[in-house]
C-alpha positions in Angstrom: -90.3 -68.3 31.1 -93.1 -70.2 32.8 -92.5 -72.0 36.1 -94.5 -75.2 36.9 -92.9 -76.5 40.1 -91.7 -75.3 43.5 -90.2 -78.0 45.7 -88.7 -76.1 48.6 -92.0 -75.8 50.6 -92.3 -76.3 54.4 -95.3 -77.6 56.4 -96.2 -77.6 60.1 -93.8 -80.5 60.4 -90.9 -77.9 60.3 -92.1 -76.5 63.6 -91.8 -72.8 62.5 -94.0 -73.1 59.4 -97.8 -72.7 59.5 -99.5 -74.7 56.8 -100.4 -78.3 56.0 -99.4 -80.4 53.0 -103.0 -80.2 51.8 -103.1 -76.4 52.1 -99.8 -76.1 50.2 -101.1 -78.3 47.4 -104.5 -76.5 47.2 -102.7 -73.1 46.8 -100.4 -74.7 44.2 -103.4 -75.9 42.2 -105.0 -72.4 42.4 -101.9 -70.7 40.9 -101.3 -73.4 38.2 -98.3 -75.3 39.5 -98.2 -79.0 38.5 -95.7 -80.1 41.1 -94.7 -79.1 44.6 -92.3 -80.6 47.2 -92.4 -81.3 50.9 -89.0 -80.1 52.2 -89.4 -79.9 55.9 -86.3 -79.3 58.0 -84.3 -82.3 59.1 -84.0 -83.2 62.9 -80.6 -81.4 63.3 -82.2 -78.0 63.7 -83.9 -77.4 67.1 -87.5 -77.4 65.8 -87.0 -79.6 62.8 -89.2 -82.6 62.0 -88.5 -85.9 63.7 -86.8 -88.7 61.7 -90.1 -90.6 61.8 -91.8 -87.9 59.8 -89.5 -88.6 56.8 -89.8 -92.4 57.3 -93.6 -92.0 57.1 -93.8 -89.8 54.0 -94.6 -92.8 51.9 -98.2 -92.9 53.3 -99.0 -89.6 51.5 -100.7 -89.9 48.1 -98.7 -88.8 45.1 -101.4 -86.3 44.0 -103.3 -83.9 46.3 -105.8 -81.5 44.8 -104.5 -82.6 41.5 -100.9 -81.5 42.2 -98.0 -84.0 42.2 -96.5 -83.9 45.7 -92.8 -84.9 45.8 -91.6 -86.2 49.1 -88.2 -84.7 50.2 -86.3 -83.0 52.9 -84.2 -79.9 53.6 -81.4 -81.5 55.5 -79.1 -79.5 57.7 -75.4 -79.5 57.0 -74.2 -80.3 60.5 -70.5 -79.5 60.5 -67.5 -78.4 58.4 -67.1 -82.0 57.2 -70.4 -81.7 55.4 -72.3 -84.3 57.4 -76.1 -84.3 57.0 -78.7 -85.0 59.7 -80.5 -88.0 58.1 -78.8 -91.3 57.2 -78.1 -92.3 53.6 -80.5 -95.3 53.7 -83.4 -92.9 54.5 -82.3 -90.2 52.0 -82.4 -92.9 49.3 -86.1 -93.4 49.9 -86.9 -89.7 49.3 -87.6 -88.2 45.9 -85.3 -85.2 46.4 -82.8 -83.9 49.0 -81.9 -80.3 49.6 -79.0 -79.6 52.0 -78.4 -76.1 53.6 -76.5 -74.4 56.3 -78.6 -72.8 59.0 -77.4 -70.5 61.8 -79.2 -72.6 64.5 -77.0 -75.6 63.5 -73.6 -74.5 62.2 -72.2 -71.1 63.0 -71.0 -68.8 60.2 -67.3 -68.8 59.8 -64.7 -67.3 57.5 -65.0 -67.5 53.7 -62.7 -70.4 53.3 -64.4 -72.5 56.0 -67.9 -71.8 54.7 -66.8 -72.7 51.2 -65.1 -75.9 52.3 -68.3 -76.9 54.3 -70.5 -76.6 51.2 -68.0 -78.4 49.0 -67.6 -81.2 51.5 -71.4 -81.6 51.7 -71.7 -82.0 47.9 -68.7 -84.3 47.6 -69.5 -86.6 50.5 -73.2 -87.0 50.2 -74.3 -88.7 46.9 -77.9 -88.6 48.0 -77.9 -84.8 48.2 -79.4 -83.3 45.0 -79.8 -79.6 45.7 -77.6 -77.0 47.4 -80.0 -74.9 49.4 -79.8 -71.1 49.6 -76.0 -70.7 48.9 -76.5 -67.0 48.5 -77.1 -66.6 52.3 -75.5 -63.3 53.5 -74.5 -65.0 56.8 -72.1 -67.3 55.1 -69.6 -65.7 52.8 -68.4 -68.1 50.1 -66.1 -68.4 47.2 -68.9 -68.6 44.6 -66.8 -70.0 41.7 -65.4 -72.8 43.9 -68.9 -73.7 45.0 -70.3 -73.7 41.4 -67.3 -75.7 40.2 -68.0 -78.3 42.9 -71.7 -78.4 41.9 -70.6 -79.1 38.3 -68.3 -81.9 39.4 -70.9 -83.6 41.7 -74.0 -82.9 39.5 -75.6 -80.9 42.2 -78.4 -78.4 41.5 -77.9 -74.8 42.7 -80.9 -73.3 44.3 -81.8 -69.7 43.7 -83.8 -69.0 46.9 -86.6 -66.4 46.5 -86.6 -65.6 50.2 -82.9 -64.9 50.2 -83.7 -62.1 47.7 -86.3 -60.6 50.0 -84.9 -57.3 51.5 -86.8 -58.3 54.8 -84.9 -61.6 55.1 -82.0 -62.1 57.4 -80.2 -63.8 54.5 -80.5 -60.8 52.2 -77.4 -59.2 50.6 -78.8 -57.9 47.4 -78.9 -59.7 44.0 -75.2 -59.3 43.1 -74.1 -62.7 44.4 -77.0 -64.3 42.5 -76.0 -62.6 39.3 -72.5 -63.8 39.7 -73.6 -67.3 40.7 -76.0 -67.6 37.8 -73.4 -66.4 35.3 -71.0 -69.1 36.6 -73.7 -71.7 36.4 -74.2 -70.8 32.7 -70.4 -71.1 32.2 -70.1 -74.5 34.1 -73.5 -75.8 32.8 -74.9 -76.3 36.3 -78.7 -76.6 36.5 -80.5 -74.1 38.7 -83.8 -74.3 40.6 -85.8 -71.3 41.8 -87.4 -72.0 45.2 -89.9 -70.1 47.4 -88.7 -71.6 50.7 -92.4 -71.1 51.6 -93.3 -71.4 55.3 -97.0 -70.5 54.7 -99.2 -71.8 51.9 -99.8 -68.5 50.2 -96.1 -68.2 49.6 -95.9 -71.5 47.7 -95.0 -70.6 44.1 -93.8 -67.1 45.0 -90.7 -67.1 42.8 -90.7 -63.7 41.2 -87.5 -62.4 42.7 -85.6 -65.5 41.7 -87.1 -65.5 38.2 -86.0 -61.9 37.7 -82.3 -62.6 38.4 -82.4 -65.8 36.3 -83.9 -63.8 33.4 -81.4 -61.0 34.0 -78.5 -63.3 32.9 -80.4 -64.7 30.0 -80.1 -68.2 31.2 -81.3 -70.9 28.8 -84.7 -72.2 29.8 -83.5 -75.8 29.7 -81.1 -75.0 32.5 -83.9 -73.7 34.8 -85.5 -76.8 36.2 -88.7 -75.0 37.3 -89.8 -74.9 33.7 -90.2 -78.7 33.3 -91.0 -81.3 35.9 -89.5 -83.9 33.6 -86.2 -82.0 33.5 -86.2 -81.6 37.2 -86.8 -85.3 37.8 -84.1 -86.1 35.1 -81.6 -84.0 37.0 -82.4 -85.8 40.2 -81.9 -89.1 38.4 -78.7 -87.9 36.9 -77.3 -87.3 40.4 -78.5 -90.6 41.7 -76.8 -92.4 38.7 -73.4 -90.8 39.5 
């Protein structure tokens, strides 16, 4: 299974990341990726990018170092009602939208509340395309309820490589990802491996995510990293809902 894209990549705009858009694209070109994404944190997190950063993404060229650079965001889920930290009219201008829970924004709660928060975000935000790192150990969830909601709302489930890193604060082993991927197969929910890179040499580092995806023998067509066209079609499918 060959991966050609990695869209969950941060730049210096996120405040706690350390590389530029150009550095990310140059590394992507070196390792053979055709597409990357800019997914800086929204302004709801203390060191997130300012709203003007997302308004101004349109000035960037579509291709940098020969790599297609998709302009997006990793929004913060702000509360248990699923509210995001950028307005819909701005989200509509972006090429993809990831939404995630972060400890610096919304405190972990009980399983039912965490689950309801993710489901509310998917149900109430039609401009949200990708559910970011739902395997976060800090937020216990009802995995089947979340995957079911993703199927109903045409939301892509992210398999976050960094969440599978034993040194990550989000790590809880691969068991939850095996369960999540098995359910995604059952519910026909597309999945997306992401590096969550905060430094350019980590762009395209998807090995852990790829391993758990292959462990459940998921059909390549359901794994959006294998085709930029399929990824963009899945985004368009959500927008058409």
